[in-house]
ZADRENKOL-236125 format. One record per residue (C-alpha): x, y, z. Coordinates in pm, 1 decimal. Example, Ala and Ser with C-alpha at 12.3 -4.5 7.8 and 13.67 -1.06 7.14 Angstrom:
residues 2
u->1230.0 v->-450.0 w->780.0
u->1367.0 v->-106.0 w->714.0
END
This chain:
residues 308
u->251.9 v->7708.7 w->7155.8
u->116.0 v->7355.0 w->7150.1
u->70.3 v->7378.1 w->6773.4
u->432.1 v->7487.9 w->6727.2
u->552.4 v->7201.2 w->6946.3
u->347.6 v->6948.2 w->6745.3
u->482.3 v->7088.8 w->6418.1
u->841.2 v->7064.8 w->6545.5
u->779.1 v->6711.3 w->6674.3
u->639.5 v->6609.5 w->6337.6
u->943.0 v->6750.6 w->6153.5
u->1182.2 v->6571.7 w->6391.3
u->1002.4 v->6239.5 w->6339.5
u->1001.5 v->6288.5 w->5963.4
u->1373.8 v->6370.3 w->5967.1
u->1445.0 v->6066.7 w->6183.4
u->1250.4 v->5839.1 w->5948.9
u->1430.2 v->5985.5 w->5647.0
u->1771.0 v->5924.6 w->5805.5
u->1670.4 v->5568.1 w->5900.5
u->1538.1 v->5505.2 w->5550.7
u->1857.7 v->5624.9 w->5383.2
u->2072.1 v->5431.8 w->5630.6
u->1882.6 v->5111.0 w->5557.0
u->1921.7 v->5172.5 w->5184.2
u->2298.2 v->5207.1 w->5223.2
u->2304.3 v->4896.7 w->5443.9
u->2109.6 v->4688.3 w->5191.3
u->2330.3 v->4802.4 w->4902.9
u->2642.6 v->4722.5 w->5105.7
u->2507.3 v->4382.0 w->5207.6
u->2431.4 v->4290.6 w->4846.4
u->2783.2 v->4390.7 w->4746.1
u->2929.3 v->4182.0 w->5027.0
u->2723.4 v->3873.9 w->4939.0
u->2841.0 v->3900.4 w->4576.8
u->3196.5 v->3840.9 w->4693.6
u->3110.9 v->3482.2 w->4788.2
u->3033.1 v->3185.7 w->4568.1
u->2657.1 v->3183.8 w->4510.1
u->2595.3 v->2823.9 w->4610.5
u->2817.8 v->2847.7 w->4918.7
u->2657.3 v->3165.3 w->5047.9
u->2302.9 v->3046.4 w->4972.1
u->2374.8 v->2733.7 w->5180.1
u->2470.6 v->2960.8 w->5471.6
u->2166.2 v->3185.2 w->5435.0
u->1944.6 v->2877.0 w->5415.0
u->2096.6 v->2727.8 w->5731.7
u->2054.5 v->3059.2 w->5915.5
u->1682.9 v->3088.8 w->5832.0
u->1618.8 v->2721.7 w->5909.5
u->1747.9 v->2802.0 w->6258.9
u->1586.2 v->3143.5 w->6308.7
u->1259.7 v->3094.2 w->6118.3
u->1082.1 v->2867.7 w->6369.2
u->1108.4 v->3143.0 w->6632.1
u->926.1 v->3399.7 w->6416.2
u->555.2 v->3482.8 w->6395.0
u->553.4 v->3385.7 w->6027.0
u->636.1 v->3027.9 w->6124.7
u->308.1 v->3004.0 w->6315.2
u->122.7 v->3149.4 w->6017.5
u->288.1 v->2895.5 w->5788.4
u->205.0 v->2607.8 w->6022.0
u->-161.5 v->2710.0 w->6038.8
u->-176.7 v->2739.4 w->5659.9
u->-20.6 v->2396.4 w->5608.5
u->-241.3 v->2225.2 w->5866.6
u->-547.5 v->2365.0 w->5689.2
u->-418.0 v->2276.3 w->5342.2
u->-291.4 v->1928.3 w->5436.9
u->-512.9 v->1795.7 w->5720.0
u->-384.6 v->1444.7 w->5649.4
u->-20.2 v->1530.7 w->5724.3
u->139.2 v->1469.3 w->6062.0
u->291.5 v->1752.6 w->6270.8
u->635.3 v->1617.2 w->6180.7
u->557.6 v->1634.6 w->5807.9
u->426.5 v->1989.9 w->5847.4
u->744.4 v->2099.1 w->6025.9
u->958.1 v->1934.8 w->5759.4
u->782.2 v->2136.3 w->5488.5
u->828.0 v->2455.0 w->5692.4
u->1200.1 v->2388.5 w->5727.6
u->1211.3 v->2365.7 w->5349.8
u->1021.4 v->2694.7 w->5320.5
u->1276.8 v->2874.5 w->5537.9
u->1560.9 v->2703.2 w->5350.9
u->1423.5 v->2825.7 w->5018.2
u->1364.2 v->3179.2 w->5147.4
u->1722.9 v->3203.1 w->5269.3
u->1848.0 v->3096.5 w->4928.3
u->1624.8 v->3350.9 w->4751.7
u->1772.0 v->3627.3 w->4970.5
u->2130.7 v->3524.9 w->4893.0
u->2059.8 v->3476.8 w->4522.7
u->1925.5 v->3830.4 w->4484.4
u->2282.7 v->3958.7 w->4504.2
u->2369.9 v->3728.7 w->4212.4
u->2071.5 v->3792.0 w->3983.4
u->2292.8 v->3883.1 w->3689.2
u->2474.7 v->3548.8 w->3721.2
u->2179.0 v->3312.1 w->3749.2
u->2115.7 v->3311.4 w->3372.9
u->2478.0 v->3261.6 w->3267.3
u->2545.8 v->3062.6 w->2952.2
u->2400.1 v->3030.8 w->2606.1
u->2016.2 v->3045.8 w->2593.8
u->2022.6 v->2690.3 w->2457.1
u->2253.4 v->2567.7 w->2733.2
u->2225.3 v->2762.1 w->3058.5
u->2490.3 v->2692.6 w->3321.4
u->2246.3 v->2666.9 w->3613.4
u->1906.6 v->2619.8 w->3446.4
u->1737.9 v->2324.9 w->3277.6
u->1396.5 v->2330.5 w->3104.9
u->1093.3 v->2107.4 w->3127.8
u->997.2 v->1926.4 w->2808.5
u->862.6 v->2172.2 w->2551.2
u->931.0 v->2485.4 w->2755.8
u->1203.2 v->2625.5 w->2528.7
u->987.4 v->2573.4 w->2219.5
u->681.0 v->2733.8 w->2379.1
u->888.4 v->3030.7 w->2493.6
u->1039.1 v->3085.6 w->2146.9
u->695.9 v->3060.2 w->1988.4
u->563.4 v->3335.8 w->2213.3
u->872.0 v->3555.0 w->2171.5
u->872.9 v->3527.2 w->1793.0
u->495.5 v->3541.7 w->1745.6
u->490.2 v->3918.0 w->1781.6
u->169.2 v->3933.3 w->1987.2
u->167.8 v->4019.6 w->2356.2
u->53.9 v->3768.8 w->2618.6
u->-34.6 v->3761.7 w->2987.1
u->204.2 v->3559.2 w->3203.4
u->121.5 v->3459.7 w->3559.9
u->354.1 v->3324.1 w->3826.5
u->365.7 v->3252.3 w->4199.1
u->608.7 v->3274.3 w->4489.1
u->775.1 v->2942.4 w->4412.5
u->1147.3 v->2854.5 w->4443.7
u->1325.7 v->3172.5 w->4326.0
u->1031.5 v->3373.2 w->4191.0
u->1264.4 v->3640.3 w->4049.8
u->1408.7 v->3394.6 w->3798.6
u->1126.0 v->3376.5 w->3539.0
u->1150.3 v->3752.2 w->3476.9
u->1529.8 v->3727.8 w->3458.9
u->1508.6 v->3451.1 w->3199.8
u->1247.6 v->3635.5 w->2993.9
u->1461.0 v->3949.2 w->2976.5
u->1781.8 v->3754.9 w->2907.7
u->1618.6 v->3569.4 w->2618.3
u->1461.5 v->3873.8 w->2456.5
u->1097.2 v->3862.1 w->2568.8
u->972.6 v->4221.0 w->2593.8
u->784.4 v->4218.4 w->2925.0
u->622.6 v->4457.6 w->3169.4
u->657.3 v->4315.8 w->3521.5
u->403.7 v->4420.4 w->3783.7
u->552.9 v->4443.1 w->4133.3
u->472.8 v->4569.0 w->4481.4
u->718.0 v->4836.7 w->4586.4
u->875.4 v->4797.1 w->4935.1
u->756.9 v->5055.9 w->5187.9
u->1099.0 v->5203.5 w->5265.6
u->1195.1 v->5438.2 w->4981.9
u->1573.8 v->5396.0 w->4988.2
u->1550.1 v->5017.1 w->5025.8
u->1296.7 v->5009.0 w->4742.3
u->1529.8 v->5212.7 w->4521.5
u->1810.4 v->4959.4 w->4572.0
u->1588.4 v->4656.1 w->4505.8
u->1406.2 v->4806.1 w->4208.6
u->1735.6 v->4933.1 w->4065.8
u->1871.8 v->4578.0 w->4061.2
u->1554.0 v->4442.5 w->3905.6
u->1528.8 v->4709.0 w->3635.9
u->1876.9 v->4624.6 w->3509.3
u->1793.0 v->4260.0 w->3451.8
u->1414.2 v->4203.6 w->3440.6
u->1269.6 v->4438.7 w->3183.5
u->1032.8 v->4726.1 w->3258.7
u->901.4 v->4728.6 w->3615.6
u->546.3 v->4854.3 w->3676.5
u->462.9 v->4937.5 w->4040.4
u->117.3 v->4847.4 w->4166.9
u->-100.8 v->5158.2 w->4149.4
u->-436.7 v->5276.5 w->4018.4
u->-272.3 v->5339.3 w->3681.7
u->-99.7 v->5001.1 w->3656.5
u->-384.8 v->4816.8 w->3475.4
u->-398.5 v->5083.9 w->3205.8
u->-22.3 v->5074.4 w->3163.9
u->-25.0 v->4695.1 w->3124.7
u->-317.8 v->4711.0 w->2882.8
u->-130.3 v->4967.5 w->2674.6
u->170.7 v->4738.5 w->2670.5
u->-38.8 v->4444.6 w->2549.0
u->-182.4 v->4665.2 w->2274.0
u->177.8 v->4736.5 w->2169.7
u->240.0 v->4358.7 w->2150.8
u->442.2 v->4353.6 w->2469.9
u->389.6 v->4095.7 w->2746.3
u->259.6 v->4150.4 w->3100.0
u->381.3 v->3938.9 w->3395.5
u->184.8 v->3925.1 w->3722.5
u->218.1 v->3729.1 w->4048.6
u->-121.6 v->3583.0 w->4138.7
u->-82.9 v->3386.5 w->4462.7
u->-126.2 v->3644.5 w->4739.5
u->-429.8 v->3783.5 w->4918.5
u->-592.2 v->4076.8 w->4739.3
u->-850.8 v->4276.2 w->4932.9
u->-1046.7 v->4396.2 w->4628.4
u->-1011.9 v->4066.6 w->4443.9
u->-1245.5 v->3791.9 w->4330.4
u->-1315.2 v->3480.5 w->4532.2
u->-1152.9 v->3152.0 w->4431.5
u->-1085.5 v->2818.4 w->4598.3
u->-725.4 v->2730.7 w->4683.0
u->-652.8 v->2400.3 w->4859.7
u->-1025.5 v->2365.2 w->4920.3
u->-1054.5 v->2699.0 w->5099.8
u->-1198.7 v->3024.2 w->4975.3
u->-962.1 v->3318.5 w->4931.3
u->-932.4 v->3642.5 w->4737.8
u->-710.4 v->3678.1 w->4432.0
u->-608.4 v->3972.3 w->4215.3
u->-832.8 v->3948.8 w->3904.1
u->-604.7 v->4160.2 w->3684.5
u->-487.0 v->3878.3 w->3455.6
u->-843.0 v->3777.1 w->3368.6
u->-962.5 v->4137.5 w->3340.0
u->-685.9 v->4221.0 w->3093.9
u->-754.0 v->3899.9 w->2901.4
u->-1121.5 v->3994.2 w->2879.7
u->-1033.7 v->4334.4 w->2736.0
u->-753.6 v->4229.6 w->2499.8
u->-813.8 v->3857.8 w->2428.4
u->-443.8 v->3803.0 w->2495.5
u->-324.1 v->3448.2 w->2554.5
u->-255.8 v->3344.9 w->2916.1
u->54.9 v->3143.2 w->3009.4
u->194.8 v->3029.8 w->3343.4
u->561.0 v->3019.7 w->3434.5
u->759.9 v->2891.5 w->3731.7
u->1096.7 v->2754.7 w->3833.6
u->1167.5 v->2445.8 w->4044.1
u->1466.1 v->2447.3 w->4276.1
u->1705.9 v->2156.4 w->4218.7
u->2007.6 v->2044.2 w->4425.0
u->2348.6 v->2209.0 w->4394.4
u->2221.1 v->2556.5 w->4306.3
u->2038.2 v->2452.6 w->3989.8
u->1684.4 v->2521.3 w->3865.2
u->1427.6 v->2379.0 w->3626.4
u->1226.8 v->2638.4 w->3430.9
u->871.5 v->2570.2 w->3314.0
u->650.1 v->2764.9 w->3072.3
u->299.8 v->2635.0 w->3005.2
u->86.4 v->2610.1 w->2698.0
u->-187.5 v->2876.4 w->2690.1
u->-432.4 v->2830.1 w->2977.1
u->-785.2 v->2830.8 w->2824.9
u->-995.2 v->3107.8 w->2981.3
u->-1344.8 v->3035.3 w->3109.0
u->-1614.3 v->3209.9 w->2904.7
u->-1968.9 v->3318.8 w->2985.8
u->-2285.4 v->3255.5 w->2784.4
u->-2199.6 v->3545.9 w->2553.5
u->-1852.5 v->3410.8 w->2480.9
u->-1673.2 v->3677.5 w->2685.6
u->-1403.8 v->3581.3 w->2930.9
u->-1547.1 v->3522.0 w->3277.0
u->-1313.5 v->3689.6 w->3526.0
u->-1390.3 v->3476.8 w->3832.7
u->-1392.3 v->3148.5 w->3640.8
u->-1065.6 v->3229.1 w->3464.1
u->-895.0 v->3325.9 w->3788.4
u->-1009.8 v->2993.7 w->3933.1
u->-851.5 v->2813.1 w->3637.0
u->-526.6 v->3004.1 w->3694.9
u->-539.9 v->2932.5 w->4070.1
u->-583.3 v->2561.4 w->3992.8
u->-256.8 v->2568.9 w->3796.8
u->-75.5 v->2740.0 w->4084.3
u->-217.7 v->2489.5 w->4333.6
u->-88.6 v->2205.3 w->4119.6
u->258.2 v->2359.6 w->4122.2
u->250.3 v->2404.7 w->4500.4
u->138.2 v->2045.5 w->4556.1
u->436.9 v->1921.3 w->4355.5
u->687.0 v->2107.6 w->4575.4
u->511.8 v->2247.5 w->4886.1
u->842.9 v->2329.5 w->5054.3
u->923.0 v->2573.9 w->4773.1
u->611.8 v->2792.6 w->4812.6
u->588.3 v->3093.5 w->5044.5
u->342.6 v->2963.8 w->5307.1
u->440.8 v->3242.5 w->5547.6
u->178.6 v->3500.8 w->5450.7
u->-192.6 v->3497.1 w->5535.3
u->-328.2 v->3357.4 w->5209.1
u->-668.3 v->3281.3 w->5362.2
u->-846.2 v->3550.4 w->5565.3
END
């Protein structure tokens, strides 16, 4: 009798979760459609203002403050809070802009409506696209971190994009559906993901990976003077394929504009036998990301536990 009751209870909970999941998926899809009805810059201003107000009351604000105090011991409490307000402002804008992803890259590739390029970026991008050999591209959670993949797809760079799938199935389907239409082929993190990316590189496709979050089974690097764990996949794939490594980011500018940046190849660190050293190369990549964050700390996602 008890076993039957437990089985029934389990089925009821599973049904309840399924209904909640589907309801949230419908809600997210409806919310994205609603946000699209408004001017992108106007609605992103409102989302930014909302999160600047709500953010300081959330647990993530305390995490962000602790991270910033550790990273910038010389900054005053007022300076730390100012950076955090910028973090919430940027996150609100990212949320609003997701409903407009197909509009962010409007205009001719040589003259985007909302996007400028750092010196040499357009030339470096064209060189990679037209070279015919796949490369590894790393990025971080800076400004609107969806935008580099959008630009790559819009300008014809054949790319596999590694991503972490949201836990809720229906919500994930909505988000991934939007991304797949505009960002190239999406590869969910899984045990088979490294092989899939390696196969893509062998086919002269490119592989894009975010590298600035904690990774339990990673390699140790130093970030802002503190040890942390990073996903070694970029360096591991480079070691196996000898593919070039590039970094990419966007910088948020006033009035809904962005500046896109694409680096020259980042030289990998090699061991005594001339093979790529995974830990040393991931440290070199982390140094690039740290430099980006130091330029615009308010545009990086300080709200997760980067150091454990």
